[in-house]
C-alpha positions as CSV (number, residue, x, y, z in Angstrom):
1,M,36.2,26.6,-26.3
2,K,37.2,26.7,-29.9
3,F,40.6,28.1,-31.0
4,V,41.1,29.0,-34.6
5,I,44.8,29.1,-35.3
6,A,45.7,30.9,-38.5
7,L,49.3,32.0,-38.6
8,D,51.6,33.2,-41.4
9,S,55.0,31.7,-41.6
10,F,57.8,32.9,-39.3
11,K,60.3,33.5,-42.1
12,G,63.5,31.6,-41.8
13,S,62.2,29.7,-38.8
14,M,58.8,27.9,-39.3
15,T,56.4,27.4,-42.0
16,S,52.8,28.4,-41.5
17,L,51.7,24.8,-40.8
18,E,54.6,24.2,-38.5
19,A,53.7,27.3,-36.5
20,A,50.1,26.3,-36.3
21,N,51.0,22.9,-35.1
22,T,53.2,24.3,-32.4
23,V,50.5,26.6,-31.1
24,E,48.0,23.9,-31.0
25,K,50.4,21.7,-29.0
26,G,50.9,24.5,-26.5
27,I,47.1,25.2,-26.1
28,K,46.3,21.5,-25.7
29,K,48.8,21.2,-22.8
30,I,46.4,23.4,-20.8
31,F,43.1,22.8,-22.5
32,P,43.3,19.1,-23.7
33,Q,39.6,18.9,-24.4
34,C,39.3,22.2,-26.4
35,K,38.5,22.3,-30.1
36,T,41.2,23.6,-32.4
37,T,41.2,24.4,-36.0
38,R,44.6,24.8,-37.7
39,F,44.5,27.1,-40.7
40,P,47.9,27.4,-42.3
41,I,47.9,30.6,-44.3
42,A,50.4,32.7,-46.4
43,D,50.3,36.1,-48.1
44,G,52.3,35.1,-51.2
45,G,55.7,34.8,-49.5
46,E,57.5,31.8,-48.0
47,G,55.2,28.8,-47.5
48,T,52.6,29.8,-50.1
49,V,53.1,26.7,-52.3
50,D,52.7,24.2,-49.4
51,T,49.7,26.2,-48.0
52,L,47.9,26.1,-51.3
53,L,48.7,22.3,-51.8
54,H,47.3,21.8,-48.3
55,Y,43.8,22.9,-49.4
56,E,43.8,20.8,-52.6
57,N,42.8,17.6,-50.9
58,G,45.9,15.6,-51.9
59,I,45.5,16.1,-55.7
60,G,48.6,18.3,-55.9
61,V,52.2,17.4,-55.7
62,R,55.5,19.2,-55.1
63,K,57.9,19.1,-58.0
64,N,61.6,19.8,-57.5
65,V,63.2,22.1,-60.0
66,Y,66.9,23.1,-60.4
67,V,67.1,27.0,-60.7
68,H,69.5,29.8,-59.8
69,D,69.3,31.6,-56.5
70,P,69.5,35.5,-56.4
71,L,73.3,35.5,-56.9
72,G,73.3,32.9,-59.7
73,R,74.2,29.8,-57.8
74,P,72.4,26.6,-58.7
75,I,69.9,25.4,-56.1
76,L,67.1,22.9,-55.9
77,S,63.9,24.7,-55.7
78,Y,60.2,23.6,-56.2
79,L,56.7,24.3,-57.5
80,G,53.3,22.9,-56.8
81,W,51.6,21.0,-59.6
82,I,48.0,19.7,-60.2
83,E,48.1,17.6,-63.3
84,S,44.3,17.3,-63.7
85,T,43.8,21.1,-64.1
86,K,47.4,21.9,-65.4
87,T,47.8,24.4,-62.5
88,A,51.1,25.4,-61.1
89,F,51.8,27.1,-57.7
90,I,55.0,29.1,-57.5
91,E,56.4,31.3,-54.7
92,M,59.3,33.6,-55.7
93,A,60.8,33.2,-52.2
94,A,61.8,29.6,-53.3
95,A,64.1,30.9,-55.9
96,S,64.7,34.7,-55.3
97,G,64.1,35.0,-51.6
98,L,65.8,36.7,-48.7
99,T,66.0,33.4,-46.8
100,L,68.3,32.0,-49.6
101,L,71.0,34.5,-48.7
102,H,73.1,35.3,-45.6
103,S,72.9,38.9,-44.3
104,D,76.4,39.5,-45.6
105,E,75.4,38.4,-49.1
106,L,72.8,41.0,-49.8
107,N,73.6,42.5,-53.2
108,P,71.0,44.9,-54.4
109,K,73.0,45.8,-57.5
110,Y,73.0,42.3,-59.0
111,A,70.6,40.2,-57.0
112,S,68.2,38.8,-59.7
113,T,64.7,37.4,-60.1
114,F,66.1,35.0,-62.8
115,G,65.3,31.9,-60.8
116,T,61.7,32.9,-60.4
117,G,61.5,33.2,-64.2
118,E,63.0,29.8,-64.5
119,L,60.2,28.4,-62.3
120,I,57.6,30.0,-64.5
121,R,59.4,28.6,-67.6
122,E,59.3,25.1,-66.1
123,A,55.6,25.4,-65.4
124,L,55.0,26.5,-69.0
125,H,57.0,23.5,-70.3
126,L,54.8,21.2,-68.1
127,G,51.8,22.6,-70.1
128,A,50.4,24.9,-67.4
129,K,47.2,26.6,-68.2
130,E,47.1,28.5,-64.9
131,I,49.9,29.7,-62.7
132,V,49.4,31.1,-59.2
133,L,52.6,33.2,-58.4
134,G,53.2,34.4,-54.9
135,L,55.2,37.7,-54.7
136,G,56.8,38.0,-51.3
137,G,60.0,37.7,-49.4
138,S,62.2,38.7,-52.3
139,A,65.9,39.6,-52.0
140,T,65.8,41.6,-55.2
141,V,65.2,45.2,-56.5
142,D,65.9,44.4,-60.1
143,G,62.5,45.5,-61.5
144,G,61.9,42.0,-62.7
145,V,64.8,42.1,-65.2
146,G,66.1,38.7,-64.3
147,F,62.6,37.2,-64.5
148,L,62.2,38.6,-68.0
149,Q,65.7,37.4,-69.0
150,A,64.7,33.9,-68.0
151,L,61.7,34.1,-70.2
152,G,63.7,35.3,-73.2
153,V,63.7,39.1,-73.1
154,E,67.1,40.5,-74.0
155,F,68.5,43.8,-72.5
156,Y,71.2,45.9,-74.1
157,D,73.5,48.8,-73.0
158,K,74.0,52.1,-74.8
159,N,76.6,50.4,-77.0
160,N,74.1,47.7,-78.0
161,H,76.0,45.0,-76.0
162,L,73.9,42.2,-74.6
163,L,73.6,42.4,-70.8
164,H,73.8,39.0,-69.2
165,P,71.8,37.7,-66.2
166,F,73.3,38.4,-62.8
167,K,75.5,41.0,-64.4
168,T,72.9,43.6,-65.3
169,E,72.6,46.9,-63.5
170,L,69.4,48.8,-64.1
171,A,71.3,52.0,-64.8
172,E,73.0,50.2,-67.8
173,I,69.8,49.3,-69.6
174,H,69.3,51.3,-72.7
175,S,67.1,49.1,-74.9
176,L,65.5,45.6,-75.1
177,S,64.2,43.0,-77.4
178,S,61.2,40.7,-76.6
179,D,61.4,38.8,-79.9
180,S,62.5,35.6,-78.0
181,L,60.0,35.9,-75.2
182,I,58.7,32.4,-74.6
183,T,55.4,32.2,-76.6
184,E,53.6,29.9,-74.1
185,Q,53.2,32.9,-71.7
186,R,50.5,34.3,-74.0
187,E,48.3,31.3,-73.3
188,V,48.5,31.0,-69.6
189,L,46.3,32.6,-66.9
190,L,48.7,34.2,-64.5
191,I,47.3,34.8,-61.0
192,I,49.4,37.0,-58.8
193,T,49.0,36.6,-55.0
194,S,50.4,39.7,-53.3
195,D,49.4,42.0,-50.4
196,V,51.7,44.7,-51.5
197,V,49.9,47.6,-53.4
198,N,52.9,50.0,-53.6
199,P,53.7,51.7,-56.9
200,L,57.1,51.2,-58.5
201,L,58.6,54.7,-57.8
202,G,58.4,57.4,-55.2
203,D,58.3,57.6,-51.4
204,E,56.0,54.5,-51.3
205,G,57.9,52.7,-54.1
206,A,60.0,49.5,-54.3
207,V,63.3,51.2,-53.5
208,R,62.4,53.6,-50.6
209,V,60.0,51.2,-48.8
210,F,61.6,47.8,-49.3
211,G,65.2,48.6,-50.3
212,K,66.8,48.7,-46.9
213,Q,65.9,45.1,-46.0
214,K,67.5,44.0,-49.3
215,G,70.8,45.8,-48.7
216,I,70.3,49.3,-50.0
217,S,71.7,52.0,-47.7
218,S,69.8,55.2,-47.1
219,S,72.6,57.2,-48.8
220,D,72.1,55.1,-52.0
221,F,68.3,55.5,-52.3
222,D,68.6,58.3,-54.8
223,Y,70.9,56.3,-57.1
224,Y,68.7,53.2,-57.1
225,E,65.5,55.3,-57.5
226,A,67.0,57.0,-60.5
227,S,68.1,53.7,-62.0
228,M,64.6,52.2,-61.5
229,K,63.1,55.2,-63.1
230,S,65.4,55.1,-66.2
231,Y,64.8,51.3,-66.6
232,S,61.0,51.7,-66.3
233,E,61.0,54.4,-69.1
234,V,62.8,51.9,-71.4
235,I,60.2,49.3,-70.6
236,D,57.3,51.7,-71.1
237,I,58.5,52.9,-74.5
238,H,58.9,49.3,-75.6
239,T,55.5,48.1,-74.4
240,S,53.6,51.4,-75.1
241,A,52.3,51.2,-71.5
242,T,52.7,53.0,-68.3
243,A,52.8,50.2,-65.7
244,R,54.9,51.9,-63.1
245,T,51.9,53.6,-61.4
246,K,49.7,50.4,-61.4
247,K,48.7,48.9,-58.1
248,G,51.4,46.4,-57.0
249,S,54.0,47.4,-59.5
250,G,56.4,48.0,-56.6
251,A,55.9,44.4,-55.3
252,A,58.9,42.1,-55.0
253,G,61.4,44.8,-55.8
254,G,59.6,45.8,-59.0
255,L,58.8,42.4,-60.3
256,G,55.2,43.5,-60.2
257,F,56.1,46.2,-62.7
258,A,57.6,43.6,-65.1
259,I,54.5,41.5,-64.8
260,H,52.1,44.4,-65.4
261,S,54.2,45.3,-68.5
262,F,54.4,41.9,-70.2
263,F,51.5,39.9,-68.8
264,R,48.7,42.4,-69.6
265,D,45.9,39.8,-68.6
266,A,47.5,38.9,-65.2
267,F,44.9,38.7,-62.5
268,W,45.9,40.3,-59.1
269,N,44.5,39.3,-55.8
270,S,45.5,39.3,-52.1
271,G,47.4,36.1,-51.2
272,F,45.5,36.2,-47.9
273,E,42.1,36.4,-49.7
274,I,42.9,33.5,-52.1
275,I,44.0,31.1,-49.4
276,S,41.4,32.1,-46.8
277,S,38.6,31.5,-49.3
278,K,40.0,28.1,-50.3
279,G,39.9,26.9,-46.7
280,K,36.8,28.8,-45.6
281,L,38.5,30.8,-42.9
282,R,35.6,33.2,-42.5
283,E,33.2,30.3,-41.6
284,E,35.7,28.9,-39.1
285,I,36.1,32.3,-37.4
286,E,32.4,32.8,-37.0
287,S,32.2,29.9,-34.5
288,A,35.5,30.6,-32.6
289,T,36.0,31.6,-29.0
290,F,39.5,32.9,-29.6
291,V,41.5,33.5,-32.8
292,I,45.2,33.2,-32.8
293,T,47.4,34.5,-35.6
294,G,50.9,35.8,-36.0
295,E,54.0,36.4,-38.1
296,G,57.7,37.0,-37.6
297,R,57.4,40.8,-37.2
298,L,54.4,43.0,-36.8
299,D,55.0,46.6,-38.1
300,R,53.4,49.2,-40.2
301,Q,53.8,47.1,-43.3
302,S,51.5,44.6,-41.7
303,L,48.7,47.3,-41.8
304,S,48.7,47.1,-45.6
305,G,46.8,43.7,-45.2
306,K,49.3,41.1,-44.2
307,V,48.0,37.9,-42.6
308,P,47.6,39.0,-38.9
309,I,45.6,42.1,-39.9
310,G,43.6,40.3,-42.5
311,V,42.6,37.7,-39.8
312,A,41.9,40.4,-37.3
313,R,39.6,42.2,-39.7
314,M,37.6,39.1,-40.3
315,A,37.3,38.4,-36.5
316,K,36.4,41.9,-35.7
317,K,33.1,41.6,-37.7
318,H,32.0,38.9,-35.2
319,S,33.6,40.4,-32.1
320,I,36.0,37.5,-31.7
321,P,39.1,38.2,-29.5
322,V,42.3,38.1,-31.5
323,I,45.8,37.3,-30.2
324,V,48.9,37.8,-32.4
325,F,52.1,35.9,-31.7
326,V,55.2,37.7,-33.1
327,G,59.0,37.5,-33.0
328,G,59.2,41.3,-32.8
329,V,56.8,44.2,-32.9
330,E,57.3,47.8,-34.0
331,A,56.9,50.3,-31.1
332,Y,53.8,52.5,-30.8
333,I,51.5,50.7,-33.2
334,E,49.3,49.1,-30.5
335,E,46.5,51.7,-31.1
336,E,46.5,51.3,-34.8
337,I,46.4,47.5,-34.8
338,G,43.8,47.6,-32.0
339,E,41.5,49.5,-34.4
340,E,41.9,46.6,-36.8
341,G,40.6,44.1,-34.3
342,V,43.8,42.9,-32.5
343,H,43.3,42.5,-28.8
344,L,46.6,41.3,-27.6
345,V,50.2,41.2,-29.2
346,F,52.3,38.4,-27.6
347,P,56.0,38.6,-28.4
348,I,57.5,35.1,-28.1
349,C,61.2,36.0,-27.3
350,E,61.9,35.6,-23.6
351,Q,65.2,37.4,-23.3
352,P,67.6,39.5,-25.5
353,M,69.0,37.3,-28.3
354,T,70.4,37.6,-31.8
355,L,68.1,37.2,-34.8
356,N,69.9,34.0,-35.7
357,D,69.3,32.5,-32.3
358,A,65.6,33.6,-32.4
359,L,65.2,31.9,-35.8
360,K,66.9,28.7,-34.6
361,E,64.7,28.6,-31.4
362,G,61.6,29.8,-32.9
363,E,59.6,26.6,-32.5
364,S,60.4,26.2,-28.8
365,L,59.8,29.9,-28.1
366,L,56.4,29.7,-29.8
367,L,55.5,26.6,-27.9
368,R,56.3,28.1,-24.5
369,A,54.5,31.3,-25.4
370,S,51.4,29.3,-26.3
371,V,51.4,27.6,-23.0
372,R,51.7,30.9,-21.2
373,L,48.8,32.3,-23.2
374,A,46.7,29.3,-22.4
375,K,47.5,29.6,-18.7
376,A,46.6,33.3,-18.9
377,I,43.2,32.4,-20.4
378,Q,42.7,29.8,-17.8
379,L,43.5,32.3,-15.0
380,G,41.0,34.7,-16.5
381,M,38.3,32.0,-16.5
382,Q,39.0,31.2,-12.9
383,L,38.9,34.9,-11.8
384,K,35.7,35.4,-13.7
385,L,34.1,32.4,-11.8
């Protein structure tokens, strides 16, 4: 038998590679002689940098960079760097991510993408000719304002007072100046890895679809939606563009919109597609007996093309059974994901527990679940005989 193990990270608990190692360990306890292929993968969120470096055959390094977290606190972050090609790998989750905040710290009014802009700025100062930027796992709905501020864009209120990073409300923005925008950004190829295709505004936009997980209450949706619309109109007037309706403009709390507006030549692609092609996942799946994938939570957002569904679609073309390990699963989606090629969803939690406990015990839960799955496969083989 051959198991292809291609999981996303379990955010706040395990990286993609750690999860793959854990599943392999569990399978090998029951099938020590089986062949396993670990394929760490990411969709642009947490773990994207390490995953991309994994497929660069040791020529890339991790560089530590001091930046600011979503609330403006100094933190030690990182980017991936390949000196020979002047290529930088950046994941916004490492500077502006949800995992950097406790649940009681969520602050949709002021949480900023400034730290992500600082990572871009550092890559440009290193002389980057190409930047791969993963959009995923953000704690922000600032429309990319902080990101632009870190790169030199200045925003002003109706009294022409300069608005400062981490103190800027979208509703306050009346005008802007891009005269000090860092000039190196014009020379770099910016490749965006994101599986989010939502527009900036509307029922499928950044506020109404992703706002709740970032701290916006349902009763405040209208306020934040109006603020985002007002801000986007200021940007559109300044850039003579209409980026808010472009594919992915609602990604990362509207950071996609800022990138569409100021990086006109940015190249957008699915994070899953970029990483799976680097490691030749399709070829590995073709010869698999079972494919195992997974993520922290499987829900309707997963159907937009996140890792488990992307893997399942590949396997479906070759009629390979797909098992998905999850921390949690949205009710009543079995039929929909079954149509995408998922054969079995395997929740790893064994008893009622808090999210914090599940995150802490994630590795041991996944290991035991992997052993149970392998035993079930073993039993099925015995019954078939």
